[in-house]
LUMDREN-972648 format. One line per field, with one value per atom (N, C-alpha, C): x, y, z. Coordinates in steps of 0.001 Angstrom, whole numbers, plus 500000, padded with zeros to 6 digits. Layout:
BEGIN
east = X, ...
north = Y, ...
up = Z, ...
***
This chain:
BEGIN
east = 819570, 818161, 817587, 816829, 816248, 814790, 814427, 813051, 812215, 811076, 810157, 809053, 808257, 807120, 806139, 805993, 805096, 805592, 806895, 807456, 807180, 807336, 807076, 805610, 804703, 803285, 803004, 803837, 803670, 804439, 805633, 806506, 806028, 805675, 805323, 804133, 803032, 801952, 802313, 803288, 803676, 804386, 805064, 805814, 804878, 803832, 802924, 802177, 801847, 801154, 802043, 803325, 804267, 804409, 804453, 804536, 803313, 802139, 800914, 800938, 801309, 801317, 802370, 803511, 804516, 803963, 803292, 802685, 801616, 800779, 799693, 800241, 801286, 801893, 802465, 803159, 803701, 802573, 801503, 800356, 799727, 799564, 798990, 799881, 801191, 802119, 802050, 802051, 802004, 800696, 799565, 798266, 798042, 798451, 798144, 799157, 800436, 801460, 802310, 802224, 803106, 802362, 801308, 800580, 801404, 801351, 802113, 801315, 801916, 801168, 800971, 800008, 799747, 800835, 801420, 802457, 802000, 802888, 802525, 802360, 801348, 801105, 802113, 802389, 803142, 802134, 801784, 800704, 801214, 800429, 800625, 799440, 799748, 798670, 798021, 796731, 795984, 794859, 793828, 792679, 791943, 791335, 790506, 789075, 788567, 787243, 786344, 785190, 784229, 783526, 783467, 782836, 781412, 781263, 779940, 780061, 778931, 778976, 779226, 779818, 780074, 778783, 777678, 776389, 775881, 776496, 776108, 776608, 777404, 777949, 777461, 776178, 775601, 776097, 776608, 777026, 778243, 778971, 780087, 779604, 780437, 780217, 779332, 778957, 778311, 779365, 778937, 779910, 779326, 780216, 779802, 780787, 780266, 781086, 781291, 782444, 782717, 783822, 784055, 785170, 786180, 787452, 788538, 789229, 789387, 789975, 791491, 791930, 793357, 793634, 794876, 795216, 794869, 794813, 794497, 793009, 792204, 790759, 790268, 788961, 788415, 788745, 789087, 789390, 788163, 787567, 786422, 786920, 786235, 786699, 785528, 785872, 784867, 785431, 784550, 784884, 783998, 784619, 783891, 784163, 783089, 783274, 783508, 784670, 785037, 784940, 784771, 784562, 785809, 786999, 788240, 789212, 790273, 791232, 791806, 791922, 792474, 793797, 794774, 796051, 795841, 796326, 796185, 794825, 794010, 792673, 792646, 791451, 791231, 790501, 791028, 790410, 789963, 788659, 788075, 787398, 788175, 787607, 787143, 785829, 785269, 784879, 785063, 784742, 786019, 785965, 787128, 786707, 787490, 787178, 788381, 788102, 789154, 788662, 789533, 789238, 790071, 789423, 790115, 789770, 790743, 790475, 789631, 788715, 787898, 788502, 789699, 790338, 791165, 790791, 791468, 792928, 793813, 795243, 795678, 794780, 795119, 795081, 793897, 793759, 793018, 792698, 792093, 790580, 789903, 788439, 787943, 786693, 786110, 785580, 786063, 785593, 784295, 783574, 782319, 782434, 781782, 781720, 780626, 780991, 780052, 779787, 778662, 778355, 777910, 777263, 776759, 777806, 778484, 779534, 779018, 777706, 777160, 777209, 777383, 777542, 778945, 779895, 781285, 781454, 780987, 781167, 780352, 779195, 778311, 778792, 779035, 779348, 780840, 781713, 783147, 783984, 783397, 784170, 785044, 784808, 785612, 784813, 785328, 784600, 784693, 783919, 783989, 783382, 783991, 783440, 783048, 783368, 783024, 782853, 782272, 782162, 783540, 783555, 784814, 784599, 785693, 785665, 785904, 784988, 785113, 785221, 786112, 786283, 785466, 784498, 783652, 784343, 785504, 786177, 786904, 787772, 788570, 788447, 787467, 787073, 788146, 788881, 789773, 788940, 789413, 788732, 789747, 789291, 790135, 789389, 790107, 789483, 789679, 788585, 788717, 789308, 788904, 789382, 790874, 791479, 792920, 793655, 793092, 793745, 793668, 792677, 792534, 793380, 793826, 794693, 794023, 794788, 794303, 794361, 793206, 793159, 792716, 792205, 791705, 791772, 792022, 792036, 793405, 793480, 794779, 795454, 794746, 795392, 796436, 797631, 798712, 798864, 798483, 798707, 797424, 797532, 796333, 795788, 794519, 793938, 794615, 794945, 795526, 794539, 795070, 794235, 794187, 793131, 793003, 793211, 793850, 794141, 792888, 792369, 791127, 791398, 790582, 790576, 789120, 788882, 787549, 787650, 786725, 786655, 785196, 784830, 783471, 782395, 782651, 781660, 781501, 782467, 782414, 783708, 783614, 784753, 785276, 786605, 787251, 788371, 788620, 789805, 790758, 792041, 793005, 794215, 794191, 795318, 795147, 796148, 796097, 797458, 797458, 798684, 799430, 800761, 801580, 802392, 802609, 802090, 800593, 799924, 798484, 798287, 798377, 798289, 796865, 796656, 797617, 797961, 797507, 797719, 799155, 799865, 801248, 802205, 802012, 802865, 804227
north = 050550, 050638, 049226, 048991, 047682, 047687, 046664, 046543, 045824, 046363, 045734, 045024, 044243, 043591, 044624, 045710, 046775, 047355, 047516, 047995, 046997, 045710, 044687, 044675, 044956, 045018, 046137, 047149, 048236, 047949, 047380, 047178, 046026, 044893, 043722, 043954, 044559, 044822, 045889, 046719, 047777, 047227, 046095, 045527, 045101, 044288, 043957, 045179, 046120, 047330, 048119, 048259, 048975, 048230, 046893, 046099, 046291, 046324, 046544, 047901, 048949, 050285, 050419, 049732, 049743, 049053, 047890, 047188, 048061, 048705, 049533, 050714, 051367, 052495, 052034, 050899, 050374, 050079, 049473, 049140, 050385, 051433, 052685, 053274, 053283, 053840, 053032, 051703, 050858, 051061, 051039, 051154, 052541, 053564, 054933, 055502, 055198, 055919, 055079, 053766, 052944, 052166, 052746, 052103, 052214, 051174, 051122, 051827, 052821, 053545, 052691, 053107, 052441, 052853, 051881, 052159, 051718, 051832, 051348, 049824, 049297, 047851, 047039, 045849, 044840, 043732, 043555, 042640, 041231, 040264, 038857, 038494, 038191, 037882, 036559, 036474, 035262, 035071, 034402, 034121, 035412, 035409, 036540, 036239, 037045, 036804, 037993, 037709, 038773, 039153, 040465, 040946, 041404, 042363, 042909, 043864, 044198, 045255, 046604, 047530, 048862, 049547, 049199, 049811, 049375, 048349, 047906, 048871, 049857, 050859, 052241, 052563, 053789, 055089, 055023, 056246, 055951, 057005, 056780, 056088, 055225, 054405, 053187, 052946, 051679, 050587, 049388, 048325, 046979, 046001, 044638, 043680, 042729, 041660, 040583, 039936, 038806, 037964, 036787, 035959, 035834, 035875, 035730, 034404, 033530, 032207, 032279, 031624, 031458, 029971, 029585, 028170, 027686, 028590, 028212, 028308, 028724, 028848, 030203, 030408, 031676, 032851, 033982, 035204, 036108, 036356, 037269, 038672, 039332, 040613, 041562, 042823, 043844, 044804, 045301, 046396, 047565, 048738, 049953, 051007, 051668, 052837, 054025, 054635, 055754, 057068, 058201, 059473, 060074, 059618, 060159, 059008, 059202, 058115, 057601, 056282, 055637, 054973, 054978, 054303, 052816, 052362, 050963, 050624, 051631, 051404, 051504, 051442, 051537, 052837, 053616, 054880, 054784, 055060, 055057, 056401, 057408, 058751, 059273, 059489, 059971, 058838, 057609, 056459, 055949, 055743, 055284, 054092, 053011, 051780, 051330, 050654, 050012, 048612, 047628, 046260, 045926, 045424, 045130, 043740, 043114, 041901, 042280, 041416, 041677, 041032, 040465, 039805, 040828, 041063, 042055, 041662, 042635, 042377, 042229, 042390, 042225, 040746, 040122, 038729, 037848, 038374, 037556, 037467, 038326, 038340, 038944, 038713, 039272, 040677, 041652, 043027, 043230, 044265, 044621, 046031, 046238, 047583, 048339, 049451, 050268, 051523, 051536, 052647, 053894, 053724, 054856, 055269, 056418, 056809, 057095, 057326, 057566, 056323, 055145, 053914, 053773, 054514, 054411, 054592, 055722, 055904, 054926, 054521, 053646, 052194, 051672, 050252, 049934, 050901, 050615, 051542, 052581, 053537, 054428, 054425, 055204, 056416, 057620, 058822, 059007, 058259, 058228, 059479, 059912, 061011, 060533, 059277, 058691, 057184, 056476, 055022, 054381, 053222, 052564, 051061, 050324, 048887, 048714, 048032, 047860, 046394, 046106, 044746, 044580, 043671, 043511, 042806, 042198, 041472, 042404, 043270, 044145, 045613, 045916, 047289, 048097, 047453, 048194, 048813, 049941, 050611, 050879, 050716, 050888, 051774, 052687, 053609, 053136, 052797, 052382, 053484, 054745, 055835, 056118, 055556, 055709, 054397, 053544, 052279, 051230, 051319, 050332, 050627, 051862, 052248, 051980, 051411, 051184, 052526, 052983, 054296, 054244, 053090, 053007, 051563, 051362, 050026, 049382, 048102, 047441, 047025, 047022, 046644, 047686, 047226, 048143, 048254, 047204, 047160, 047451, 048040, 048261, 046936, 046967, 045790, 045566, 044329, 044072, 044431, 044994, 045416, 044333, 044375, 043469, 044261, 043618, 044251, 044197, 045350, 045446, 045906, 045403, 045905, 045981, 046752, 046842, 046446, 045597, 045167, 045038, 045662, 045520, 045951, 046983, 047477, 046622, 045721, 044845, 044997, 044749, 044871, 043474, 043318, 042036, 042223, 041184, 041116, 040135, 040521, 039651, 039323, 039675, 039382, 040087, 039944, 040573, 041119, 041966, 042576, 041562, 041624, 040803, 041710, 041319, 040109, 040250, 039129, 039085, 038869, 039975, 039877, 039577, 038840, 038149, 036746, 036366, 035004, 034726, 035746, 035570, 036438, 036567, 037461, 036916
up = 508600, 508867, 508945, 509937, 510176, 509705, 508925, 508454, 509505, 509746, 510689, 509910, 510634, 509984, 509433, 510112, 509665, 508329, 508182, 506912, 505789, 506076, 505063, 504627, 505549, 505185, 504189, 504184, 503227, 501932, 502047, 500889, 500002, 500594, 499786, 498856, 499281, 498315, 497285, 497577, 496635, 495409, 495561, 494435, 493307, 493567, 492459, 491922, 492796, 492329, 491383, 491717, 490839, 489513, 489572, 488344, 487463, 488078, 487313, 486622, 487341, 486742, 485655, 485797, 484731, 483484, 483664, 482540, 481884, 482696, 482180, 481373, 481875, 481160, 479821, 479815, 478563, 477573, 478070, 477208, 476598, 477385, 476884, 475799, 476019, 475028, 473734, 473831, 472637, 471878, 472584, 471929, 471345, 472051, 471639, 470647, 470823, 470075, 469123, 469165, 468342, 467261, 466698, 465604, 464318, 463516, 462268, 461177, 460505, 459466, 458207, 457400, 456124, 455142, 454492, 453498, 452122, 451148, 449809, 449842, 449165, 449232, 448428, 448923, 448180, 447902, 446619, 446254, 446021, 446453, 446089, 445215, 443967, 443021, 443396, 443118, 443436, 442437, 442875, 442019, 441665, 440486, 440065, 440487, 441432, 441998, 441699, 441088, 440816, 442117, 442379, 443615, 443327, 442405, 442110, 440924, 440307, 439293, 439970, 439234, 439798, 440216, 439571, 439910, 441287, 441882, 443228, 444302, 443894, 444812, 444371, 444587, 444028, 444656, 445879, 446570, 447431, 447826, 448748, 450024, 450546, 451742, 451475, 450195, 449872, 450027, 450413, 450641, 450231, 450133, 449803, 450474, 451266, 451830, 450769, 450799, 449918, 450536, 449984, 450443, 449313, 449684, 448718, 449009, 448000, 448256, 448476, 449544, 449832, 449999, 449979, 450156, 451568, 452544, 453928, 454234, 453261, 453443, 452968, 452998, 452491, 453419, 452806, 453532, 453496, 454661, 454727, 454416, 453477, 452965, 452746, 452482, 452207, 451158, 450304, 449395, 449776, 449898, 450270, 449208, 448772, 447904, 448835, 448728, 449593, 448824, 449523, 448823, 448190, 448577, 448012, 447797, 447038, 446825, 448148, 448258, 449450, 449093, 449994, 449708, 449419, 448276, 447895, 447317, 447066, 446527, 445013, 444462, 443022, 442724, 441798, 441409, 439954, 439740, 438397, 438182, 437856, 437714, 439061, 439176, 440449, 441397, 440991, 441841, 442500, 443806, 444563, 445416, 445351, 446067, 446878, 447978, 448764, 449136, 448956, 449365, 450587, 451636, 452888, 453400, 454042, 454803, 456003, 456401, 457586, 458831, 458730, 459863, 460636, 461895, 462730, 462932, 462830, 462964, 464415, 465365, 466774, 467169, 467079, 467514, 466504, 465325, 464285, 464303, 465043, 465031, 463717, 463375, 462158, 462443, 461688, 461850, 461086, 461457, 460792, 460226, 459105, 458550, 459296, 459903, 460674, 459847, 459151, 458246, 458994, 460148, 460924, 461962, 461776, 462725, 464132, 464284, 465625, 466503, 465885, 466661, 467238, 466716, 467175, 468671, 469249, 470695, 471533, 471041, 471816, 471775, 470586, 470433, 470539, 470207, 470161, 471038, 471582, 472371, 471510, 470210, 469266, 468795, 468983, 468544, 467030, 466292, 464832, 464206, 463099, 462309, 460912, 460604, 459309, 459520, 458542, 458666, 458873, 459548, 459876, 459985, 460062, 460326, 461818, 462510, 463948, 464334, 465271, 465772, 467047, 467064, 468241, 469412, 469191, 470280, 471247, 470720, 471579, 471177, 470329, 469990, 469258, 468373, 467490, 466375, 465846, 464738, 463628, 462387, 461203, 460212, 459540, 458593, 457146, 456450, 455048, 454166, 454389, 453534, 453714, 454754, 454984, 454744, 453905, 453558, 454653, 455547, 456618, 457835, 457986, 459101, 460458, 461392, 462761, 463499, 463977, 464628, 466079, 466524, 467896, 468368, 469638, 470220, 470174, 470545, 470678, 469372, 468256, 466980, 466605, 466246, 465863, 464345, 463622, 462177, 461418, 460215, 459395, 458861, 458455, 457812, 456464, 456117, 454799, 453682, 452607, 451477, 450416, 449623, 448492, 447205, 446246, 444952, 444093, 443736, 442968, 441543, 440612, 439235, 438788, 437728, 437134, 435671, 435239, 433837, 433446, 432354, 431836, 432820, 433582, 434533, 435780, 436001, 437179, 437978, 439286, 440197, 440526, 440474, 440746, 441761, 442566, 443430, 442772, 442667, 441987, 442860, 444131, 445011, 446336, 447188, 448508, 448888, 449886, 450394, 451255, 451204, 452087, 453008, 454263, 454889, 455170, 455150, 455396, 456900, 457644, 459114, 459539, 460593, 461461, 460972, 459765, 459272, 458879, 458368, 457899, 458702, 459974, 460768, 461017
***
């Protein structure tokens, strides 16, 4: 079979188009189906940092931003009071807390705590049913009540958790989960 110029006009543009669709299919599979689940935490002990009194969290979904000191600089973090026990969180009777890094595991942007789930579809494209951590850069979403699990967007790994303790009616962070993605990947 002899190829004509007319055949080449059809074949040559098809090669990059086929490459694009192969890349797109791989990306969809990775983003949608290959997210890493939350496992049991491996803690790296660090400085003991006071976050707030327990009374600063009067109801479920109350939160407080804070920074946790690391040798490479301060780690932007959040503590959220969740309605049920969270993997790697702190349980004090009926009070349940989770401490999370605010650094997105996709590209290192700072995530925000989105308390109103109705903002999920509008601001992040995520059909939220509960408050979540949202990344404004590439619209990844993470669930605090599931230990920071990545549930939407390009992030594959959960947010690293912080080790929390309570003493004298106050909440403290005493370490972080390793690896501390994306800083220690």
